[in-house]
C-alpha positions in Angstrom: 0.0 0.0 0.0 1.6 3.2 -1.2 0.2 5.7 1.3 0.0 9.4 0.4 3.8 10.1 0.2 3.1 10.3 -3.5 -0.2 11.7 -4.8 -2.2 9.4 -7.1 -1.7 10.0 -10.8 -5.1 11.8 -11.3 -4.2 14.4 -8.6 -0.7 15.4 -9.6 -1.8 18.4 -11.7 -3.4 21.4 -10.1 -6.9 21.7 -11.4 -10.4 23.1 -10.9 -13.8 21.6 -11.3 -17.5 22.1 -11.1 -20.1 20.0 -9.3 -23.3 19.7 -11.3 -25.4 16.6 -11.3 -26.7 15.3 -14.7 -30.3 15.9 -13.5 -29.6 19.6 -13.1 -28.6 20.2 -16.7 -31.1 22.2 -18.9 -32.9 20.7 -21.8 -36.1 18.8 -22.8 -37.7 15.7 -21.3 -38.3 17.0 -17.8 -34.8 16.3 -16.4 -31.2 16.8 -17.4 -30.0 14.3 -20.0 -26.9 13.0 -21.8 -27.5 14.9 -25.0 -26.7 18.3 -26.3 -27.0 20.2 -23.0 -24.3 17.8 -21.5 -22.0 18.4 -24.5 -22.5 22.1 -24.2 -21.6 22.0 -20.5 -18.4 20.2 -21.3 -17.5 23.0 -23.7 -18.3 25.5 -21.0 -15.9 23.7 -18.6 -13.2 23.7 -21.3 -13.6 27.4 -21.9 -13.4 28.2 -18.2 -10.2 26.1 -17.9 -11.8 23.5 -15.6 -10.5 20.0 -15.9 -13.1 18.1 -13.8 -16.8 17.7 -13.9 -18.2 16.2 -10.7 -21.6 14.5 -10.6 -23.6 12.5 -8.2 -24.3 8.8 -8.6 -26.0 8.0 -12.0 -28.0 4.9 -11.0 -31.8 4.4 -11.4 -33.6 6.3 -8.6 -36.7 5.2 -6.8 -38.9 6.7 -4.1 -37.4 9.9 -2.8 -35.5 10.4 -6.1 -32.1 10.3 -4.3 -29.2 9.3 -6.5 -27.8 7.8 -3.2 -30.7 5.3 -3.0 -30.8 3.5 -6.3 -32.1 0.2 -7.7 -28.7 -1.1 -8.8 -25.0 -0.4 -8.3 -24.3 -1.2 -12.0 -27.3 0.2 -13.9 -27.7 3.7 -15.3 -30.6 6.1 -14.7 -32.9 5.8 -17.8 -34.4 9.2 -17.1 -31.1 10.6 -18.3 -31.5 9.3 -21.8 -31.5 11.8 -24.6 -34.6 11.1 -26.8 -33.3 13.0 -29.9 -31.3 10.1 -31.3 -34.3 7.8 -30.7 -36.6 10.1 -32.6 -34.0 10.2 -35.4 -34.3 6.4 -35.8 -38.1 6.5 -35.9 -38.5 4.4 -32.7 -40.5 7.2 -31.3 -42.3 10.2 -32.9 -41.7 13.8 -31.8 -45.4 14.1 -31.1 -45.3 11.1 -28.7 -42.8 13.1 -26.6 -45.2 16.0 -25.9 -46.1 14.8 -22.5 -42.4 14.5 -21.5 -41.8 18.0 -22.9 -44.7 19.4 -20.8 -43.1 18.3 -17.5 -39.9 20.1 -18.4 -40.4 23.2 -16.3 -37.7 25.8 -16.4 -35.9 25.1 -13.2 -37.6 22.3 -11.2 -37.9 18.6 -11.8 -41.4 17.2 -11.4 -40.5 13.6 -10.5 -44.1 12.5 -10.1 -45.2 13.5 -13.6 -41.8 12.4 -15.0 -42.4 8.9 -13.7 -46.0 8.8 -15.0 -45.0 9.9 -18.5 -41.5 8.4 -19.1 -42.4 4.7 -18.9 -45.3 4.9 -21.4 -43.0 6.5 -23.9 -40.2 4.1 -23.2 -42.5 1.1 -23.8 -43.5 2.4 -27.2 -39.8 2.8 -28.3 -38.9 -0.6 -27.0 -41.7 -2.4 -28.9 -40.4 -0.9 -32.2 -36.8 -1.7 -31.2 -37.7 -5.4 -30.9 -38.5 -5.4 -34.6 -35.0 -4.3 -35.4 -32.4 -4.5 -32.6 -29.6 -3.5 -35.0 -30.9 0.0 -35.5 -28.2 1.5 -33.1 -25.3 -0.7 -34.2 -23.4 2.1 -35.7 -24.1 4.6 -32.9 -23.9 2.5 -29.7 -22.6 -0.9 -30.8 -24.3 -4.2 -31.1 -27.1 -4.9 -28.7 -26.1 -8.5 -28.4 -22.5 -7.6 -27.5 -23.8 -5.2 -24.8 -25.8 -8.0 -23.2 -22.9 -10.4 -23.2 -20.5 -7.8 -21.8 -22.8 -7.1 -18.9 -24.0 -10.6 -18.2 -23.0 -10.5 -14.5 -25.6 -7.9 -13.6 -27.9 -7.0 -16.5 -30.2 -10.0 -16.7 -30.7 -10.0 -12.9 -31.3 -6.2 -12.8 -33.9 -6.5 -15.7 -35.6 -9.4 -13.9 -35.6 -7.5 -10.6 -37.3 -4.5 -12.3 -39.8 -6.7 -14.2 -40.7 -8.6 -11.0 -41.0 -5.4 -9.1 -43.5 -4.1 -11.7 -45.4 -7.4 -11.5 -45.6 -6.9 -7.7 -47.0 -3.3 -8.0 -43.7 -1.7 -7.2 -43.5 -3.2 -3.7 -40.0 -3.8 -2.2 -38.6 -7.3 -2.7 -39.2 -8.4 0.9 -43.0 -8.0 0.3 -42.9 -10.2 -2.8 -44.2 -13.8 -2.8 -41.6 -16.2 -1.3 -40.6 -17.7 -4.7 -39.9 -14.2 -6.0 -38.0 -12.9 -3.0 -34.5 -13.8 -4.1 -33.0 -14.3 -7.5 -32.1 -17.9 -6.7 -35.8 -18.4 -5.8 -36.6 -18.5 -9.5 -36.4 -21.9 -11.1 -34.0 -22.6 -13.9 -36.9 -22.6 -16.3 -38.2 -19.2 -15.1 -34.7 -17.8 -15.2 -34.1 -19.0 -18.7 -37.4 -17.6 -19.9 -36.5 -14.2 -18.4 -33.2 -14.0 -20.4 -35.0 -12.5 -23.4 -34.4 -8.7 -23.9 -36.7 -6.6 -21.8 -37.6 -2.9 -21.7 -34.9 -2.5 -19.0 -32.2 -4.2 -21.0 -33.0 -1.8 -23.9 -32.9 1.3 -21.7 -29.5 0.2 -20.2 -28.2 -0.3 -23.7 -29.2 3.2 -24.7 -28.0 4.8 -21.5 -24.6 3.2 -21.6 -24.2 4.0 -25.4 -25.0 7.6 -24.8 -22.7 7.7 -21.7 -19.8 6.5 -23.8 -20.3 9.3 -26.3 -20.5 11.9 -23.6 -17.3 10.5 -22.0 -15.6 10.6 -25.4 -16.6 14.2 -25.7 -15.2 15.1 -22.3 -12.0 13.4 -23.1 -11.6 15.3 -26.3 -11.9 18.5 -24.3 -9.5 17.2 -21.6 -12.2 17.2 -19.0 -12.3 14.3 -16.5 -15.6 13.1 -15.0 -15.5 12.7 -11.3 -18.4 10.3 -10.3 -19.8 9.2 -7.0 -20.4 5.9 -5.3 -22.5 5.5 -2.1 -20.8 3.2 0.4 -24.1 1.4 1.1 -26.7 0.1 -1.4 -30.4 0.8 -1.0 -32.5 -1.8 0.9 -34.7 -2.3 -2.2 -32.3 -3.0 -4.9 -31.2 -5.7 -7.4 -27.8 -6.1 -5.5 -29.4 -7.3 -2.3 -32.0 -9.3 -4.2 -29.4 -11.1 -6.3 -26.8 -11.7 -3.5 -28.6 -11.5 -0.1 -25.8 -13.6 1.5 -23.5 -10.6 1.2 -25.6 -8.5 3.5 -26.8 -8.7 7.1 -30.3 -10.1 6.6 -32.4 -12.3 8.8 -32.6 -15.9 7.8 -36.2 -15.6 6.4 -35.0 -12.6 4.2 -38.0 -10.7 5.4 -36.1 -8.1 7.4 -32.7 -6.5 7.7 -31.0 -7.7 10.9 -28.9 -4.6 11.2 -28.9 -1.3 9.3 -26.7 1.7 8.7 -26.7 5.1 10.3 -24.7 7.4 12.5 -24.8 7.9 16.2 -26.3 10.9 18.1 -24.2 14.0 18.0 -24.5 17.8 18.7 -26.6 18.3 15.5 -28.7 15.1 15.7 -29.5 14.2 19.3 -31.2 10.9 18.1 -28.6 10.2 15.5 -29.4 9.3 11.9 -31.2 6.1 10.9 -30.4 5.6 7.3 -31.9 2.1 7.0 -29.4 0.7 4.4 -28.5 -3.0 4.8 -25.0 -3.5 6.3 -22.4 -5.7 4.6 -21.5 -9.2 5.9 -17.8 -8.3 5.7 -16.5 -11.8 6.6 -18.4 -13.2 3.6 -17.0 -10.5 1.3 -13.5 -11.3 2.6 -14.0 -15.0 2.0 -14.7 -14.1 -1.7 -11.7 -11.8 -1.9 -14.0 -8.9 -2.1 -15.0 -9.9 -5.7 -18.4 -8.2 -5.5 -16.9 -4.9 -4.4 -14.1 -5.1 -7.0 -16.8 -5.6 -9.7 -18.7 -2.7 -8.3 -15.6 -0.5 -8.4 -14.8 -1.7 -11.9 -18.2 -0.6 -13.1 -17.5 2.9 -11.7 -14.1 3.2 -13.3 -15.7 2.4 -16.7 -18.2 5.2 -16.2 -15.9 7.7 -14.5 -12.3 8.8 -14.7 -12.3 9.2 -10.9 -14.8 8.0 -8.3 -15.6 9.6 -5.0 -16.5 7.0 -2.4 -19.2 8.3 0.0 -19.0 7.7 3.8 -15.4 6.4 3.7 -15.5 6.0 7.5 -17.5 2.8 7.1 -14.4 1.0 5.9 -12.8 1.7 9.2 -15.8 1.3 11.6 -19.5 1.6 11.1 -22.5 2.3 13.3 -24.7 -0.8 13.4 -28.3 -0.3 14.4 -30.7 -3.3 15.1 -33.1 -3.6 12.1 -36.2 -3.1 14.2 -35.0 0.1 15.9 -36.9 3.3 15.4 -33.8 5.6 15.8 -30.1 5.4 15.8 -29.5 5.5 19.6 -29.5 1.8 20.0 -26.6 1.2 17.7 -22.9 0.4 18.3 -19.6 0.6 16.5 -18.4 -2.4 14.5 -15.1 -2.8 12.7 -15.0 -2.4 9.0 -12.7 -4.3 6.6 -9.9 -1.8 7.0 -6.6 -1.7 5.1 -6.7 -5.4 3.8 -9.7 -4.4 1.7 -7.7 -1.6 0.1 -4.8 -4.0 -0.6 -7.2 -5.9 -2.9 -8.4 -2.6 -4.4 -4.9 -1.4 -5.2 -4.1 -4.8 -6.8 -7.0 -4.3 -9.2 -6.7 -0.5 -9.6 -3.0 0.4 -9.2 -3.7 4.0 -10.2 -6.2 4.3 -7.3 -8.7 6.6 -9.2 -10.7 7.2 -6.0 -11.5 10.1 -3.6 -12.5 9.4 -0.1 -15.4 11.4 1.4 -14.0 11.8 4.9 -16.1 14.7 6.3 -17.6 14.9 9.7 -16.4 13.8 13.1 -13.6 11.4 12.4 -11.2 9.5 14.6 -7.4 9.3 14.1 -7.9 5.8 12.9 -10.1 6.8 10.0 -7.6 9.5 9.0 -4.7 7.0 9.1 -6.7 4.4 7.0 -7.3 7.0 4.3 -3.7 8.0 4.2 -2.4 4.4 4.3 -4.8 3.5 1.5 -3.3 6.3 -0.6 -6.7 8.1 -1.0 -7.1 11.9 -1.1 -9.8 13.4 1.2 -12.1 16.3 1.2 -12.3 19.8 2.8 -15.3 22.1 2.7 -14.8 25.8 3.1 -18.3 26.4 4.6 -17.1 24.5 7.6 -14.0 26.6 8.2 -15.2 29.9 9.8 -16.0 29.0 13.4 -13.3 31.2 14.7 -10.8 28.5 15.6 -7.5 29.1 13.8 -6.8 25.4 14.1 -9.9 24.5 12.1 -8.7 21.9 9.6 -10.8 23.4 6.8 -9.3 26.9 7.0 -7.1 27.4 3.9 -3.9 27.8 5.9 -4.4 24.3 7.4 -5.1 22.5 4.1 -2.8 20.0 2.4 -2.4 19.1 -1.3 -4.1 15.7 -0.8 -7.4 17.3 0.2 -9.8 18.3 -2.5 -11.2 21.6 -1.5 -14.9 22.4 -2.0 -16.8 25.6 -1.5 -19.8 23.3 -0.7 -21.1 20.0 -1.7 -24.5 18.6 -2.9 -25.5 18.3 0.8 -24.6 21.9 1.6 -26.6 25.1 1.1 -25.2 27.3 -1.7 -22.5 29.6 -0.6 -24.8 32.6 -1.0 -27.5 30.8 1.1 -25.0 29.6 3.7 -23.6 33.1 4.2 -27.0 34.7 4.5 -28.1 32.1 7.1 -24.8 32.0 9.0 -24.7 33.7 12.4 -23.1 37.1 12.8 -19.9 35.7 14.3 -19.4 33.3 11.4 -20.0 36.1 8.9 -17.5 38.3 10.6 -14.9 35.5 10.7 -15.5 34.9 7.0 -15.1 38.6 6.1 -12.0 39.0 8.3 -10.2 35.9 7.0 -10.9 36.6 3.3 -10.6 40.4 3.4 -14.1 40.6 2.0 -17.1 42.9 2.5 -19.4 39.9 2.2 -21.3 41.2 -0.9 -20.4 38.2 -3.1 -19.6 35.3 -0.8 -19.8 32.6 -3.5 -17.1 34.3 -5.6 -15.0 35.0 -2.5 -15.2 31.2 -1.8 -14.3 30.3 -5.4 -11.2 32.6 -5.4 -10.1 31.3 -2.1 -10.4 27.6 -3.2 -8.4 28.4 -6.4 -5.7 30.0 -4.3 -5.4 27.1 -1.8 -2.6 24.5 -1.8 -5.1 21.8 -2.7 -4.3 20.2 -6.0 -8.0 20.1 -6.9 -10.7 22.6 -6.0 -14.4 22.2 -6.9 -17.4 24.6 -6.7 -21.1 23.7 -7.2 -22.5 25.3 -10.3 -24.9 27.3 -8.1 -21.9 29.1 -6.7 -20.7 30.1 -10.2 -24.2 31.5 -10.7 -24.3 33.2 -7.3 -27.6 31.5 -6.5 -29.3 31.3 -3.1 -30.9 28.7 -0.9 -33.8 28.2 -3.2 -31.5 26.2 -5.6 -30.1 23.9 -2.9 -29.9 20.4 -4.2 -30.3 18.3 -1.0 -31.1 18.7 2.6 -29.9 15.6 4.5 -32.5 14.1 6.8 -35.4 15.3 4.6 -36.6 12.3 2.6 -38.6 14.2 0.0 -38.4 17.5 -1.8 -34.8 17.2 -2.8 -32.8 16.8 -6.1 -35.2 19.0 -8.0 -33.1 22.0 -9.0 -32.2 22.5 -12.7 -30.1 25.2 -14.3 -31.8 27.0 -17.2 -30.2 27.4 -20.6 -30.2 31.2 -20.0 -28.2 30.7 -16.8 -25.6 28.6 -18.6 -25.3 31.1 -21.4 -24.9 33.9 -18.8 -22.1 32.0 -17.0 -20.5 31.3 -20.4 -20.3 34.9 -21.4 -19.8 36.6 -18.0 -17.7 34.1 -16.0 -15.6 32.1 -18.4 -12.9 34.7 -19.1 -12.4 35.5 -15.4 -12.3 31.8 -14.4 -9.8 31.1 -17.1 -7.5 33.9 -15.9 -8.0 32.9 -12.3 -6.9 29.3 -13.2 -3.8 30.5 -15.0 -2.9 32.8 -12.1 -3.2 30.0 -9.6 -1.6 27.2 -11.7 -4.9 25.5 -12.5 
């Protein structure tokens, strides 16, 4: 294990980046997509001198619409599909997309209407695709080759989604006993389910479009920094396919232990996340093969992957599955450094970033450094008046990626407005600012820091307030809805690109 005496290859050049989830891109179809708006955003990054585009997880979302609670660790979100190429092939008519276009309000995603309209349109396109599955051969490759390449997860995911639909969308633990696990299907039923389905088709299109977007980014020397939740959702194809890898009761009806965090100053009852915990001894017995496959899938999508809640590899808060809050939990040991020995053998360049925010022990910090992974620093956490605050710029180190804020934070404008008078005063004093433009003060400070990489959410480049915040942790609904308008992107292009390019040059980015 190399440790952080030498930075990983992807972090050896000073660079800047922007955090904007795919869902927040402008465009048609009710949600951001992988088509022209995404390509134009890559061009914007290039003209600003940014070398990284950070996004949230791109898996298929369910109830609550969170990209951190998805139906598969391997599948893509079909909502992100660009319908223009599908119209060009004749699989769907422009007129048949009118309902999807109607739900495309200027700056807010209507997930309810999106769900109601998307699947009807997708079914129509799939029925025509079945008549000629070679229609995308030139654009996305052969459909049959895609199925073979992804045989370890694609049939099982498609079967999971089909069975879920058959069971009225209920979670797998409420399905009939024979349906409750992938192995519960007889060989005959499994064989009959191997035929292409709507979900196989949508994954084919998603991954085909993703490869074209990644090719575009590479041509502009922009790297895509993706995101991987540590835990999987309770109701997902991963748990359904391999229940033995998780802490489930023997009847598979309940989770024996679930994830969360203990009580602290901000959450007196702790946080009960409800995700199934891993059976780490079982993973170790299999040489962590499932995890290595999961990481491999991320490295094929992204140039670099941020691993959320890194602390869980050192120790994790285990809460009995029947508890109603997190107070009854206790700490358990994670897989530790031996896990990352396996990871480094498979991924010698270690294209990973550890999310190590929050209250951490010295053991967690040591594990991150021994594993050779960079960590994170968030400037919004820096101005409590303590000169030893590890997030203050003078305390940062090159192996920490500096953020003005993350998807879980308020925008910098919103943060400053809501911060107490003392924090505002500390901010103005430290940055030599009058506080009139806190987001740009933050961006300039991040660029000037010793961190090799600094990243700002797109809302900060647009100087937007709390109304555009993407997520409020602990609130299960009402998040992930903000979208940038095309006018806002054009404004940033014309007003901010020259300044950001010069700022990058002046600070070696």
